[in-house]
C-alpha positions, 0 to 999 in steps of 0.5 A, a space after each residue: 500499499 501507499 501510506 502518508 504519515 503526517 508527523 512521521 519524525 515524532 516519537 510515534 510517527 517514526 515507530 508507525 514508519 519503522 512498522 509500515 516499511 518493515 511490512 513492505 509498504 511504500 511510505 511518504 514521511 511528512 513532517 516539517 524536517 521530514 528529510 532528517 529521517 534515514 534513507 530507506 528503500 521505500 521511503 519518501 520524505 516530504 518537508 511541509 509545514 501543516 500550515 500549508 494545506 496546499 503542499 500537504 494536499 499535494 503530497 497526499 495525493 495517490 495514497 491508499 490511507 493517511 495516518 496522523 501523528 500530530 499533537 492536537 493542541 496546536 493543530 485543528 482537525 480541519 488542518 489535517 481532514 481538509 488537505 486528506 479530502 482535497 487530495 482524495 484519500 478517503 482513509 484517515 487513521 488518527 494517533 489518538 490520546 487516552 484522555 477521552 477514554 472512559 473510566 467509568 460510563 460517561 466518565 472521561 479520564 481527562 476528567 478524573 481529579 488525578 489527571 496530570 494538569 500538564 497534560 490536561 490541554 492536550 487531552 482536551 484538544 484530543 477529545 475535541 479531535 475525536 468528537 470533530 471526527 465523529 461528525 465527520 461524513 465523508 472520510 472512512 477515519 479510525 481514532 486509535 487511543 493508547 493506553 494511559 502510559 504511552 512510552 518507548 519500549 519493546 515490539 512484542 506483539 502481545 496486546 488487547 484491543 478495546 473500544 472506549 473504555 480505558 484498559 488496564 493490565 492485571 497489575 493495575 497499569 494502563 500502558 502500551 509501548 509505542 512499538 506495539 501501538 504501531 503494530 495495532 494502527 498498521 494492523 488496522 491500515 491493512 485490515 479495516 475493522 474500526 472504521 469510523 470508530 475509535 478504538 484502543 490498544 493496551 496490555 
């Protein structure tokens, strides 16, 4: 497949690039400094600022799917959605946040008293992205939320999938490695089973 990854130089985006290339896909890596990525077979880099919607749309044309790994707070949803539509790509998969996951029916993690204040604005922006996608009628979108702790780690291939509720491991922790998150995301790219849905991944 031809896959475009926006935010390809970030912690999560770079792992999505690695996972996609390891599966034999052709990848267009998009970021302000995408050319800083090491050259590899199947990889094309495009240095693009998200503020330049026309350049982004041009770079996205001809792809089977677009993956977005950008931070939510400084970027409005339409800065990604509009160029994807202009490019004629129907499939958009978003690296989501954990804050909008439910810890009880109708109660989101971001609204709990112990949620770290330094992450609150980003989590609320992520929830706004999800709300916007849920109103989106044209794109076949998917929003994949990680567990509460989302860290670099091992690629184990052993994890669980869930829906709108926060996943917690047997030891009480809610976490997933970025490497295993990338597996779950590329599995969804290859075999879409959560179209116009949010789902989550954790141990």
